[in-house]
C-alpha angles and dihedrals in degrees: 000000000000122000120237120191090203093055092043090053091047092052091049092048094050089050096048096041094039095100089063091063094083094061090044093053093044089055091049090050091053089053092050095251095114132042104244092205092057104040089113089071089065088061096045097263114133138182093192121087123232110255116245119257130008115007125195113199120206119193118199135165108219145330100313095049091042090057090055091046092053091050090051090048091052092050094046091047090055089055096046119015091188093071122100123200138216117197120194121191136168107223139063092232091056090048090054091049091052092047089057099042111025122109123241091260093058123090119196125205133162113261113261122250108268090247119126096240094046092048092050091052090050092056094040090058105036104030095192120201096207130022122202118191117197125217112322108342095129106162106175100209092046093050097044094046090051089053092049089052092052095247112158109236135204129183110203134183089010108191122172132174120241090253092052092048091050090052092052090047089056088050092042095148091054091044093051090048094051096042089048088065090067120086091198130027127179130174133216094221139023094246091061093040092054094048095045092047090057092044096045096041090225133082118280114197125221107206093161142275112309091205087071088063097045113109119256115264113269116272112209104220095198094048090045091052091052092050092045090054090052092048096046113177096334115132105251137192133181128222100201126201097355121185130211109288094028096076091069091053091048092049091049089052091049092052089052096049092046087066085069098029108031097183095049118138126211121200113199116198107185119214087231109041093203087076090066095101093051092049092049089054090051087057094049095259104326117189115265127217093212087065094046091243118164122243094228113155094332118138092214132033120195113216097196098166136105128245097020102096091102090055091049095048089048094057100036114085090202129028135187109217096215131198082080108083100078129057095236091058124079107201138255135252112290094188093086096064090038091059093044098049103252117138110243128234120175140180120240098258106084103131094141091056099027093130093053094046090047089055091047092047093051091060098035094255097138141028123222121219121190102191144000093282096053091041092056091046092050093050094049092047092052091049094050101038104061096173091053091047092050092048090051092049092049091051092049091048090054091056091044091055091063122089101063092109092049090050093050091048091051094048091050091050093049092045089055089055096046117100116260114227125205116252090244090059095052116114118262 
């Protein structure tokens, strides 16, 4: 086992600074970013019991990765009904997604703090047989403790930004040490695969982006019908998953396009629904979905709820995939609107999904807007030019249909790593 000064320093720092974590989490809980009732899970304290038998642990960061994890769990369950699953995530929104979609044999807990004592408690309690890390959630203490415990590890759909890859290349000894803990590593794109192959010193495959294979978010037909009736024939566009600072750009664009289309309606769905009140104030008191307020004649409607993005994409003919209008942001997944038939507009800052947007751009499946003026122009053009909008949606749908082979290959690989239980040990 090679020694890494960077990892040794990290382990020492997380031990020494560990006592400060309680105050940090309490502050996050006050701001709605942590679930106060479940803070104990961050420290390795659990009320749930470990399921009997073989346990596959999936570790994801937030909503997008959790969706892929749930799809993998469903596929692995279909292969072997005896398996139980543990899914760890880091955000409240991902926890709410899992609560709605997870099967009965899946337990969700918040990921432990990457502090040596918390990580040890996590493994003492759950004792997973297989650990699957999704994308770029490389927590050193968690990974190294899993290796010490003899847990088989896989890193799937690895996808790192150029800046992250450069950082790991600077810390190449630490990176090689961490990646060496994984029995299987696959990447979502060739850029990541090439960099990780050099860092790991062993081949990293690039079967494709698993998010292309993930099912589209659920569109509630009844809720969509109610909203459609309220909207009527008004030209409508959706600003999906906006972050603070983007709402102002979106509202400026809406003011510009209303000069051409006076009855236009903008639906803003913030990435973090708790911002709904602030956004409504920006709009002069716009109606909010979380309060069951009607759209009426409002120019802007704030969809500050969870789990309804599929419904909104399904009813909006054009959608801005936000998280892309400011340099500090890195974009969100455009596959969801592609699968639900909403024409895609994006800002220029899409580093986290660069490979997907490059593929969409190559076939004309998305339009890039750089500011409020170009955003307004793109929306109006897609409203007025139905053949061009349909062509763009068809191209995006073609890209979105890819990924099935990568998903099947990943499921087969993980299934080969999962423990095989005797028939007599299978649950009744």
